[in-house]
C-alpha positions as CSV (number, residue, x, y, z in Angstrom):
1,M,-33.4,-58.4,72.7
2,L,-30.8,-59.3,75.3
3,K,-32.6,-57.4,78.1
4,K,-35.9,-59.2,77.3
5,T,-34.0,-62.6,77.2
6,I,-32.6,-62.0,80.7
7,I,-35.9,-60.8,82.2
8,L,-37.7,-63.9,80.7
9,L,-35.1,-66.3,82.2
10,I,-35.2,-64.7,85.6
11,F,-39.0,-65.0,85.6
12,I,-39.0,-68.6,84.5
13,C,-36.4,-69.6,87.1
14,T,-38.2,-67.8,89.9
15,L,-41.5,-69.5,88.8
16,N,-39.8,-72.9,88.8
17,N,-38.3,-72.4,92.2
18,L,-41.6,-71.3,93.8
19,S,-43.6,-74.1,92.2
20,G,-41.1,-76.9,93.0
21,Q,-41.2,-78.0,89.4
22,S,-38.5,-77.7,86.8
23,P,-39.4,-77.1,83.1
24,V,-35.7,-76.2,82.6
25,D,-34.6,-79.7,83.6
26,S,-32.5,-81.1,80.7
27,T,-33.6,-84.7,81.3
28,Y,-36.5,-86.3,79.3
29,S,-39.7,-87.4,81.0
30,E,-40.9,-90.8,79.9
31,D,-44.5,-90.1,81.0
32,F,-46.5,-87.7,78.7
33,K,-48.6,-85.3,80.8
34,P,-51.2,-83.4,78.8
35,G,-51.6,-80.9,81.6
36,R,-48.0,-79.9,81.5
37,L,-48.2,-79.6,77.7
38,G,-51.1,-77.2,78.1
39,L,-49.3,-75.2,80.7
40,V,-46.2,-74.9,78.5
41,G,-48.2,-74.1,75.4
42,G,-50.3,-71.5,77.2
43,A,-47.3,-69.9,78.8
44,G,-45.4,-69.8,75.5
45,G,-48.4,-68.3,73.7
46,V,-49.0,-65.7,76.4
47,F,-45.3,-64.7,76.3
48,Y,-45.3,-64.6,72.5
49,G,-48.4,-62.5,72.2
50,G,-47.5,-60.3,75.2
51,M,-44.0,-59.5,74.0
52,L,-45.1,-58.6,70.4
53,T,-47.9,-56.4,71.8
54,G,-45.5,-54.8,74.2
55,L,-43.0,-54.2,71.4
56,Y,-45.6,-52.6,69.2
57,T,-46.8,-50.3,72.1
58,V,-43.4,-49.3,73.5
59,W,-41.0,-49.7,70.6
60,Y,-42.8,-49.3,67.2
61,Q,-45.8,-47.1,67.8
62,D,-44.0,-43.8,67.6
63,N,-42.1,-44.8,64.5
64,H,-42.9,-44.7,60.8
65,W,-44.8,-47.5,59.1
66,V,-43.8,-47.7,55.4
67,G,-44.6,-51.3,54.5
68,L,-42.3,-54.4,54.3
69,H,-38.9,-53.5,52.8
70,V,-35.4,-55.1,52.9
71,K,-32.4,-53.3,54.5
72,N,-28.8,-54.5,54.3
73,D,-27.3,-53.8,57.7
74,N,-24.5,-56.3,57.6
75,A,-21.8,-53.8,58.2
76,G,-23.4,-52.4,61.3
77,W,-21.8,-52.7,64.8
78,M,-19.1,-55.0,63.4
79,Q,-21.7,-57.8,63.5
80,I,-22.0,-57.8,67.3
81,D,-25.8,-57.3,66.9
82,K,-26.0,-60.5,64.7
83,Y,-24.4,-62.5,67.5
84,G,-27.0,-61.1,69.8
85,H,-29.8,-62.4,67.5
86,A,-28.2,-65.9,67.3
87,Y,-27.7,-65.9,71.1
88,T,-31.3,-65.0,71.8
89,C,-32.6,-67.7,69.5
90,Y,-30.3,-70.3,71.1
91,L,-31.5,-69.4,74.6
92,F,-35.2,-69.2,73.8
93,G,-34.9,-72.5,71.9
94,K,-33.2,-74.1,74.8
95,L,-35.9,-73.0,77.2
96,G,-38.6,-74.2,74.8
97,M,-36.9,-77.5,74.2
98,N,-36.4,-78.3,77.9
99,S,-40.0,-77.2,78.6
100,M,-41.2,-79.6,76.0
101,R,-39.1,-82.4,77.5
102,W,-40.8,-81.7,80.8
103,T,-44.2,-82.4,79.3
104,G,-43.1,-85.9,78.2
105,V,-43.6,-85.6,74.5
106,K,-41.4,-87.7,72.3
107,R,-37.7,-86.7,72.0
108,K,-37.6,-85.4,68.4
109,R,-40.8,-83.5,68.8
110,A,-39.4,-81.8,71.9
111,I,-36.2,-80.9,70.1
112,W,-37.9,-79.5,66.9
113,Y,-41.0,-77.9,68.4
114,G,-39.3,-76.5,71.5
115,G,-35.9,-75.7,69.8
116,A,-37.6,-73.7,67.1
117,Y,-39.4,-71.4,69.5
118,G,-36.6,-68.8,69.5
119,F,-36.5,-68.7,65.7
120,L,-40.3,-68.3,65.5
121,F,-40.3,-65.4,68.0
122,M,-37.4,-63.6,66.4
123,T,-38.8,-64.0,62.9
124,S,-41.9,-62.2,64.1
125,V,-39.8,-59.4,65.5
126,E,-37.9,-59.2,62.2
127,L,-41.1,-58.9,60.2
128,L,-42.2,-56.1,62.5
129,D,-38.9,-54.3,61.9
130,G,-39.3,-54.8,58.2
131,N,-42.3,-52.6,58.1
132,Y,-40.8,-49.5,59.7
133,A,-38.5,-46.9,58.1
134,E,-36.2,-46.9,61.0
135,W,-35.2,-50.5,60.6
136,G,-36.2,-52.8,57.7
137,F,-36.2,-56.5,57.2
138,S,-32.6,-57.8,57.5
139,P,-31.7,-61.0,55.7
140,M,-28.5,-61.3,57.7
141,D,-30.6,-61.1,60.9
142,M,-32.5,-64.1,59.7
143,V,-29.3,-66.0,59.0
144,A,-28.2,-65.2,62.5
145,N,-31.5,-66.3,64.0
146,A,-31.3,-69.6,62.1
147,S,-27.7,-70.2,63.1
148,G,-28.6,-69.9,66.8
149,S,-31.5,-72.3,66.6
150,L,-29.6,-74.8,64.4
151,L,-26.7,-74.8,66.8
152,L,-29.1,-76.0,69.5
153,I,-31.2,-78.4,67.5
154,G,-28.3,-79.9,65.5
155,Q,-26.3,-80.8,68.6
156,E,-29.4,-82.3,70.3
157,L,-30.1,-84.5,67.3
158,A,-26.5,-85.5,66.7
159,F,-25.2,-85.8,70.3
160,K,-28.3,-85.8,72.5
161,K,-26.7,-83.0,74.5
162,Q,-25.1,-79.6,74.1
163,I,-21.4,-80.1,73.7
164,L,-20.9,-76.4,72.5
165,T,-22.9,-73.9,74.5
166,F,-23.6,-70.3,73.4
167,K,-22.8,-67.8,76.2
168,F,-22.6,-64.1,76.8
169,S,-20.7,-61.7,79.0
170,Y,-20.6,-57.9,79.4
171,H,-18.4,-55.3,81.0
172,H,-18.9,-51.5,81.2
173,T,-16.9,-49.3,78.8
174,E,-16.1,-45.6,78.9
175,L,-17.5,-45.2,75.4
176,A,-21.1,-45.3,76.6
177,A,-20.7,-41.9,78.4
178,M,-19.6,-40.4,75.1
179,R,-22.9,-41.2,73.4
180,P,-25.5,-42.1,76.1
181,N,-28.4,-41.6,73.8
182,V,-27.1,-44.4,71.5
183,L,-25.0,-46.6,73.9
184,G,-27.2,-46.4,77.0
185,D,-27.7,-43.9,79.8
186,S,-28.0,-46.4,82.7
187,D,-26.3,-49.6,83.8
188,L,-29.1,-51.8,82.5
189,S,-29.6,-50.1,79.2
190,R,-25.8,-50.3,78.5
191,V,-25.9,-54.0,78.8
192,V,-28.2,-54.0,75.8
193,A,-27.1,-51.0,73.9
194,D,-23.3,-50.7,74.4
195,Y,-22.0,-53.3,71.9
196,N,-18.4,-52.4,72.9
197,G,-18.8,-54.2,76.2
198,Q,-20.5,-57.4,74.9
199,T,-18.7,-60.6,74.2
200,F,-20.3,-63.8,72.8
201,W,-18.7,-67.1,73.5
202,W,-18.8,-70.7,72.3
203,S,-18.0,-72.9,75.3
204,L,-16.9,-76.4,74.5
205,N,-17.3,-79.2,77.2
206,L,-14.0,-81.0,77.3
207,R,-15.3,-84.2,78.9
208,S,-17.8,-84.6,76.0
209,V,-14.9,-84.5,73.6
210,F,-12.5,-86.6,75.6
211,K,-15.0,-89.1,76.9
212,H,-12.5,-91.6,78.4
213,K,-10.4,-89.0,80.2
214,E,-12.0,-89.3,83.6
215,F,-9.5,-87.0,85.2
216,I,-11.2,-84.1,83.4
217,P,-14.1,-82.7,85.4
218,K,-17.4,-83.0,83.7
219,W,-18.1,-79.3,84.2
220,L,-14.8,-78.0,82.7
221,N,-15.0,-76.1,79.4
222,V,-12.7,-74.2,77.1
223,A,-14.3,-71.2,75.4
224,G,-13.6,-69.0,72.4
225,G,-15.2,-65.5,72.3
226,Y,-15.7,-62.6,69.9
227,G,-16.1,-58.9,70.7
228,A,-15.4,-55.5,69.2
229,Y,-14.5,-52.0,70.5
230,G,-14.5,-48.4,69.4
231,M,-18.1,-48.3,68.0
232,L,-19.8,-45.0,68.6
233,S,-22.4,-45.7,65.9
234,A,-23.3,-48.6,63.6
235,E,-20.8,-48.0,60.9
236,N,-18.8,-44.7,60.9
237,N,-17.9,-43.0,64.1
238,P,-19.0,-39.3,64.5
239,R,-16.7,-36.7,66.0
240,I,-17.7,-36.0,69.6
241,Y,-17.7,-32.4,70.7
242,H,-17.2,-32.0,74.5
243,E,-16.5,-29.0,76.6
244,G,-15.5,-26.7,73.8
245,A,-13.4,-29.2,71.8
246,F,-13.6,-32.3,69.7
247,L,-12.5,-35.5,71.4
248,P,-9.8,-37.6,69.6
249,P,-11.1,-40.1,67.1
250,V,-11.9,-43.6,68.5
251,E,-10.4,-46.5,66.6
252,R,-12.6,-49.5,65.9
253,Y,-11.2,-53.0,66.2
254,R,-12.3,-56.7,66.7
255,S,-11.1,-58.9,69.5
256,Y,-10.9,-62.7,69.8
257,Y,-10.7,-64.5,73.1
258,L,-9.5,-67.9,74.5
259,S,-10.5,-68.8,78.0
260,L,-11.6,-71.6,80.4
261,D,-15.2,-71.8,81.5
262,L,-17.7,-73.8,83.6
263,D,-20.6,-75.8,82.3
264,L,-23.1,-75.6,85.2
265,D,-25.5,-77.9,83.3
266,K,-23.0,-80.7,83.9
267,I,-23.1,-80.4,87.7
268,E,-25.3,-83.2,89.0
269,T,-28.0,-82.4,91.6
270,R,-31.4,-83.6,92.6
271,S,-32.4,-80.1,93.7
272,K,-35.0,-78.5,91.3
273,F,-34.0,-75.1,92.8
274,L,-30.3,-75.7,91.8
275,K,-31.2,-77.0,88.4
276,S,-33.2,-73.9,87.6
277,T,-30.5,-71.7,89.0
278,F,-27.7,-73.5,87.1
279,F,-29.8,-73.2,83.9
280,F,-30.0,-69.4,84.2
281,L,-26.4,-68.9,85.3
282,N,-25.1,-71.2,82.4
283,M,-26.2,-68.5,79.9
284,I,-23.3,-66.4,81.1
285,K,-19.6,-67.0,80.6
286,F,-17.9,-67.5,83.9
287,P,-15.1,-64.9,84.5
288,L,-11.8,-66.8,84.3
289,P,-8.3,-66.1,83.0
290,T,-8.5,-65.1,79.3
291,V,-6.1,-64.3,76.4
292,E,-7.2,-61.6,74.0
293,F,-6.0,-61.2,70.4
294,N,-7.2,-58.1,68.5
295,T,-7.0,-56.7,65.0
296,L,-4.6,-54.0,66.2
297,G,-2.0,-56.7,66.5
298,E,-2.1,-56.8,70.3
299,K,-2.1,-59.8,72.6
300,K,-3.4,-59.3,76.1
301,F,-3.8,-61.4,79.2
302,H,-6.7,-60.8,81.5
303,P,-6.6,-62.5,84.9
304,F,-10.4,-62.4,85.0
305,F,-12.4,-61.3,82.0
306,F,-16.1,-60.7,81.8
């Protein structure tokens, strides 16, 4: 889902920049415009239907339909895939919420209707998964989907802004070359498939917490992250046979990160081009000095971690 998320956001930002309008603007319009609502609803419907049709044609069609069944995949990939579900729902919801704001509908309607878009879309995908032998309906995927949407909607209702932003970063790992059929055989596919290089972040805006500390820049955040390494398969690593010998076993471990970050949504500008660009870039954790703690008992300092 991450690749689809990134492609969607690039498309939306490009469309905004070409049209001179900004559905990703985080401010509320006081003037309801039915035409804009029709545009947003139509675009959302086309994307929803088109993505599900594309998934069926490309992803599901060659697999085995067995009817709806439940599958417990909680132990898979050290839960990195669950963070991906939550992240996708958060981002799709944020785009939907800001698009509804742009139409001028009332604030709570914009939050609930727009913010739930990611959950609606991912629930449809989960129901499709649930009918195929290769996957199955995952209750924990649904919990992850709901958590991403509720993180967005809850903050907007309580604080009228996003104090804690869900972000993502990725770096290439050497493990992908060991199992390219599982972890990706190209740079783009590895961003999606190589869970070893994915990190998910919760980025807290300091000025939103310490409101009266004017010396703190509005765009300065502190971020905590989660990642994992050593995963050659979902649960138990296979032995890899290469050039006449088995490679040494790869140890699986979790990593936790503490870093600084930038909140580009807090940078004030009148430029619709920059607003759209900042919206897209703010989905990604900015590479800054980072401290890593892992379950091997190690503590590492990275001058720039991505």
